[in-house]
C-alpha positions as CSV (number, residue, x, y, z in Angstrom):
1,M,193.9,-14.3,-15.4
2,T,197.1,-13.3,-15.1
3,L,199.5,-9.8,-15.1
4,E,202.3,-11.1,-16.7
5,P,201.4,-9.6,-20.3
6,L,201.3,-5.7,-18.4
7,L,204.3,-6.7,-16.5
8,D,206.4,-7.4,-19.6
9,A,204.8,-4.4,-21.4
10,S,206.6,-1.0,-22.3
11,P,206.8,1.6,-20.2
12,A,204.1,3.7,-21.9
13,I,201.9,0.4,-22.1
14,Q,202.3,0.5,-18.2
15,F,201.9,4.3,-17.7
16,H,198.4,4.4,-19.4
17,V,197.1,1.3,-17.4
18,F,198.2,2.9,-14.4
19,T,196.8,6.3,-15.1
20,V,193.2,4.7,-17.0
21,V,192.4,2.1,-14.0
22,P,192.3,4.9,-11.5
23,A,190.4,7.4,-13.7
24,A,187.7,4.6,-14.2
25,L,187.2,4.0,-10.6
26,I,187.3,7.8,-9.6
27,G,185.0,8.8,-12.1
28,G,182.5,5.7,-11.9
29,A,182.5,7.1,-8.3
30,M,182.2,10.7,-9.0
31,L,178.8,9.7,-11.4
32,L,177.1,7.8,-8.3
33,A,178.2,10.3,-5.6
34,R,176.7,13.7,-4.9
35,K,178.0,16.4,-6.9
36,G,179.2,20.1,-5.5
37,T,180.7,19.3,-2.8
38,Y,184.4,19.7,-1.9
39,V,185.1,16.0,-2.1
40,H,183.5,16.1,-5.9
41,R,185.6,19.0,-6.9
42,I,188.9,17.6,-5.5
43,A,188.2,13.8,-7.5
44,G,187.1,16.1,-10.3
45,R,190.7,17.7,-10.7
46,V,192.5,14.7,-9.8
47,W,190.1,12.9,-12.5
48,I,190.6,15.1,-15.0
49,M,194.5,15.2,-15.0
50,L,194.2,11.7,-15.1
51,M,191.9,11.4,-18.4
52,V,194.3,14.0,-19.7
53,L,197.6,11.5,-18.7
54,T,195.6,8.4,-20.2
55,A,195.2,10.3,-23.4
56,L,198.8,11.7,-23.9
57,S,200.3,8.2,-23.1
58,T,198.4,6.7,-26.0
59,F,200.0,8.9,-28.4
60,L,203.3,6.9,-27.2
61,I,201.6,3.2,-27.8
62,H,201.9,1.8,-31.6
63,E,200.9,-1.5,-31.2
64,I,198.6,-0.5,-34.8
65,D,200.7,1.4,-37.1
66,L,198.3,2.0,-39.8
67,F,199.5,5.6,-40.8
68,Y,202.9,6.8,-39.1
69,G,202.7,4.9,-36.2
70,F,199.0,6.0,-35.1
71,S,195.7,4.5,-36.1
72,P,192.0,5.6,-36.2
73,I,191.7,4.7,-32.8
74,H,193.8,7.5,-31.4
75,L,191.0,9.5,-32.5
76,L,189.4,8.8,-29.0
77,S,192.4,10.4,-27.3
78,V,192.2,13.6,-29.3
79,L,188.8,13.7,-28.4
80,T,189.3,12.6,-25.1
81,L,191.6,15.6,-24.5
82,F,188.8,18.2,-26.2
83,G,186.6,16.8,-23.8
84,A,188.8,17.6,-20.6
85,A,189.1,21.5,-22.0
86,M,185.4,21.4,-22.1
87,V,184.7,19.7,-18.8
88,V,187.0,22.4,-17.3
89,W,185.5,25.1,-19.3
90,S,182.2,24.3,-18.4
91,A,182.6,24.2,-14.6
92,R,184.1,27.6,-14.6
93,R,181.1,29.1,-16.6
94,R,179.0,27.2,-14.1
95,D,177.1,25.9,-17.2
96,F,176.6,22.4,-14.9
97,A,174.1,21.5,-17.6
98,R,176.9,21.3,-20.1
99,H,179.5,20.1,-17.6
100,R,177.2,16.7,-16.5
101,R,177.0,16.1,-20.2
102,V,180.3,16.3,-21.5
103,V,181.5,14.5,-18.1
104,K,179.1,11.9,-18.9
105,S,180.8,11.5,-22.5
106,L,184.0,11.4,-21.3
107,Y,183.9,8.8,-19.4
108,F,181.8,6.3,-21.4
109,G,183.5,7.3,-24.5
110,G,187.0,7.6,-23.4
111,I,186.9,5.0,-20.6
112,G,184.1,2.6,-21.5
113,I,184.1,2.7,-25.6
114,A,187.9,2.9,-26.0
115,G,188.2,0.2,-23.3
116,L,186.2,-2.4,-25.6
117,F,188.8,-2.3,-28.4
118,T,191.6,-2.9,-25.1
119,F,190.0,-6.6,-25.5
120,L,190.7,-7.5,-29.5
121,P,192.5,-10.6,-30.0
122,D,196.3,-10.2,-29.1
123,R,196.0,-6.9,-27.1
124,I,197.5,-6.7,-23.9
125,M,194.4,-6.7,-21.8
126,H,193.0,-9.1,-23.8
127,E,195.8,-11.6,-22.6
128,V,195.6,-10.5,-19.2
129,V,191.9,-11.4,-18.7
130,F,191.6,-14.5,-20.9
131,G,195.3,-15.7,-20.8
132,P,197.3,-16.1,-23.7
133,A,196.0,-16.5,-27.5
134,E,195.5,-20.2,-28.4
135,A,197.1,-21.1,-31.2
136,T,195.0,-21.5,-34.2
137,A,195.0,-23.2,-37.6
138,A,197.2,-21.9,-40.2
139,T,195.4,-19.6,-43.2
140,A,196.5,-18.5,-46.5
141,V,198.1,-14.8,-45.5
142,S,201.0,-13.6,-47.2
143,P,204.1,-13.8,-44.9
144,A,203.9,-10.2,-44.0
145,T,200.0,-10.1,-43.1
146,A,200.9,-13.6,-40.9
147,A,204.2,-11.6,-39.2
148,A,201.3,-9.1,-38.1
149,S,200.1,-9.1,-34.9
150,P,196.3,-10.2,-34.7
151,A,195.5,-6.4,-33.7
152,V,196.9,-5.2,-36.9
153,Q,195.6,-7.6,-39.1
154,I,192.3,-6.7,-37.6
155,A,193.2,-2.8,-38.8
156,Q,194.3,-3.5,-42.1
157,A,191.4,-6.1,-43.2
158,A,189.1,-3.4,-42.3
159,P,187.4,-2.1,-45.0
160,I,188.4,1.8,-45.3
161,W,185.4,3.2,-45.0
162,V,184.8,2.0,-41.3
163,W,187.1,4.8,-40.6
164,P,185.4,7.6,-41.7
165,L,181.9,6.0,-40.6
166,L,183.6,6.2,-37.0
167,V,184.5,9.8,-37.5
168,A,180.9,10.7,-38.5
169,L,179.2,8.8,-35.9
170,I,181.3,10.2,-33.1
171,A,180.4,13.8,-35.0
172,L,176.6,12.5,-35.0
173,G,176.5,11.9,-31.6
174,I,178.5,15.1,-30.4
175,S,176.0,17.2,-32.3
176,R,172.9,15.4,-30.2
177,M,174.9,17.3,-26.9
178,R,173.2,20.3,-27.9
179,D,169.6,21.7,-27.2
180,R,167.9,21.7,-31.0
181,D,164.7,22.4,-32.5
182,M,163.6,19.8,-35.2
183,P,160.9,18.2,-36.9
184,L,159.1,14.9,-35.7
185,W,160.5,12.5,-38.4
186,R,164.1,13.5,-38.2
187,L,163.8,13.1,-33.7
188,M,162.7,9.4,-35.2
189,L,164.6,8.7,-37.8
190,L,168.2,7.7,-36.7
191,P,166.8,5.4,-33.4
192,V,164.9,3.9,-36.1
193,L,167.7,2.6,-38.4
194,L,169.6,1.6,-35.6
195,V,166.6,-0.9,-34.5
196,A,166.3,-2.0,-37.8
197,S,169.9,-3.1,-38.7
198,S,170.6,-4.1,-35.1
199,L,167.6,-6.6,-35.7
200,L,168.8,-7.4,-39.2
201,T,172.5,-8.1,-38.5
202,A,171.6,-10.4,-35.5
203,L,168.4,-12.2,-37.6
204,V,170.7,-12.6,-40.7
205,G,173.5,-13.9,-39.1
206,G,171.3,-16.9,-38.0
207,L,169.9,-16.9,-33.9
208,S,169.7,-20.0,-31.5
209,S,167.0,-20.2,-28.8
210,T,169.3,-18.3,-26.3
211,S,170.2,-15.7,-28.6
212,L,166.7,-15.2,-29.4
213,A,165.9,-14.9,-25.7
214,A,169.0,-12.6,-25.1
215,L,167.8,-9.9,-28.1
216,A,164.0,-10.1,-26.8
217,G,165.4,-9.2,-23.4
218,A,167.4,-6.5,-24.5
219,M,164.9,-5.0,-26.2
220,A,162.9,-5.0,-23.5
221,L,165.2,-4.3,-20.9
222,G,166.4,-1.2,-23.7
223,A,162.7,0.1,-23.5
224,T,162.1,0.0,-20.2
225,A,165.9,2.1,-19.4
226,G,164.9,4.6,-22.3
227,W,161.1,5.4,-20.9
228,W,162.7,5.4,-17.1
229,S,165.2,7.7,-18.0
230,L,162.9,10.6,-19.2
231,R,160.0,9.6,-17.1
232,H,160.6,13.1,-15.5
233,A,161.3,14.9,-18.8
234,A,158.8,17.7,-20.2
235,V,157.4,17.3,-24.0
236,T,157.6,20.7,-25.5
237,R,155.7,20.9,-28.8
238,L,156.2,23.3,-31.3
239,P,154.6,24.4,-34.1
240,D,154.5,22.3,-37.6
241,N,154.9,19.0,-36.0
242,R,158.4,20.3,-34.5
243,I,159.7,18.7,-31.2
244,R,162.2,21.0,-28.7
245,V,165.3,18.2,-27.7
246,K,167.5,18.7,-24.8
247,G,171.2,18.1,-25.4
248,E,171.7,14.8,-24.1
249,V,175.1,12.1,-23.8
250,V,173.1,8.8,-24.3
251,S,172.7,9.4,-28.1
252,L,176.8,9.3,-28.6
253,I,177.3,6.6,-26.2
254,A,174.8,4.1,-27.7
255,I,176.2,5.1,-31.3
256,L,179.8,4.1,-29.8
257,A,179.1,1.2,-28.0
258,I,176.8,-0.2,-31.2
259,F,180.2,0.6,-33.4
260,A,182.6,-1.0,-31.0
261,S,180.5,-4.2,-30.6
262,R,179.8,-4.8,-33.7
263,F,183.9,-4.5,-34.7
264,V,185.1,-6.1,-31.5
265,A,182.4,-9.1,-32.5
266,G,183.8,-9.1,-36.2
267,A,187.4,-9.1,-35.2
268,M,186.9,-12.1,-32.6
269,A,185.0,-14.0,-35.5
270,A,187.8,-13.6,-37.7
271,I,190.8,-14.3,-35.4
272,A,189.9,-16.0,-32.9
273,P,186.6,-17.7,-33.4
274,Q,187.3,-19.7,-30.4
275,L,186.0,-17.2,-28.1
276,M,183.0,-16.9,-29.9
277,T,182.1,-20.5,-28.8
278,R,182.4,-19.8,-25.3
279,P,179.2,-19.9,-23.4
280,G,177.3,-16.0,-23.4
281,M,179.9,-14.5,-25.8
282,A,177.7,-14.8,-28.7
283,E,174.2,-13.5,-27.1
284,L,176.2,-10.7,-25.6
285,F,177.1,-9.5,-28.9
286,V,173.4,-9.9,-29.7
287,A,172.0,-7.8,-27.0
288,L,174.5,-5.4,-26.8
289,P,173.5,-3.5,-29.7
290,V,169.9,-4.1,-29.4
291,F,169.6,-3.1,-26.1
292,C,171.4,0.7,-27.1
293,A,169.1,1.0,-30.1
294,A,166.0,0.3,-28.2
295,V,167.3,2.5,-25.4
296,M,167.4,5.6,-27.8
297,A,164.1,4.6,-29.7
298,A,162.2,4.7,-26.1
299,R,163.9,8.0,-25.6
300,A,162.8,9.4,-29.1
301,L,159.2,8.2,-28.4
302,A,159.1,9.7,-24.6
303,Q,160.7,13.0,-26.3
304,A,157.7,12.8,-28.7
305,G,155.0,12.5,-25.8
306,F,154.8,8.6,-25.8
307,N,156.1,7.1,-22.2
308,P,153.8,4.3,-20.9
309,L,155.8,4.6,-17.6
310,I,154.3,8.3,-17.1
311,A,150.6,7.8,-15.9
312,M,148.6,10.4,-18.2
313,R,146.4,12.3,-16.0
314,Q,143.6,14.4,-17.3
315,P,143.1,17.7,-15.1
316,R,140.2,17.8,-13.3
317,T,137.6,21.1,-14.1
318,A,136.0,22.0,-10.9
319,K,132.2,22.1,-11.4
320,T,130.4,25.5,-10.7
321,G,126.7,25.9,-10.2
322,C,124.4,28.4,-11.7
């Protein structure tokens, strides 16, 4: 680990890191600490200010130049600014349920998911954590592509449909943040698709014994976490086999985590394949999508009324004599 790449970076990047690191620390502490206190309100104002500055600073960073200096990653900055406004709006309206959902979405999406992209090969945080990229064998690429940084090569090489897919996934996750009534089959459709695609992607790529163990462990751990998160939730069934589902942010986080993990894994395999040979790296990219998909599947089952972590107790009827 070395700070030299960060110290040599542009002022915009240094300012971005200077705001996002304390935002990550303060936001994490706020999620764990008691809510509604004076300290929470002051910390919340500081955190929102840092998040806004973090998002605005990204518009001065143009490492990946795909469209007039910008890239699809800047979409997360726009969503961060929108989320910050929603946090303030919901707090002023004292809509604390919405406030909690938006704060979690902003933290895990604006910091957690976006942070994964900063560890792509040839990005500054990748060099800070892993050191300078090792020299790799030359490949048959055009001079223009060879002159570009690996991060730009990754963005340019990604299929064009990847970016509309990212926008659609973000919209899908946001749509699940509101209360809604839906048929039971629609509740289960997305989790089933995510579990199937995650397992299929892992199995098609070939699994070692350690990767297979990581997959099984991630499936079990994700299902347990999903059921545990809804252990106190009430099941509301409606006529015509419909379910009333409360808004939540877990879906948005899980969807973006699956997308980011696959994108980063593909980029690392293409640009820096030596990183994938490090102990635990391949197992991580197998386990993370499966874990997220299992969390969503277990939560959908719990919302439908199946949660093995809840002891099902039948009400007792008092016996009366004649």
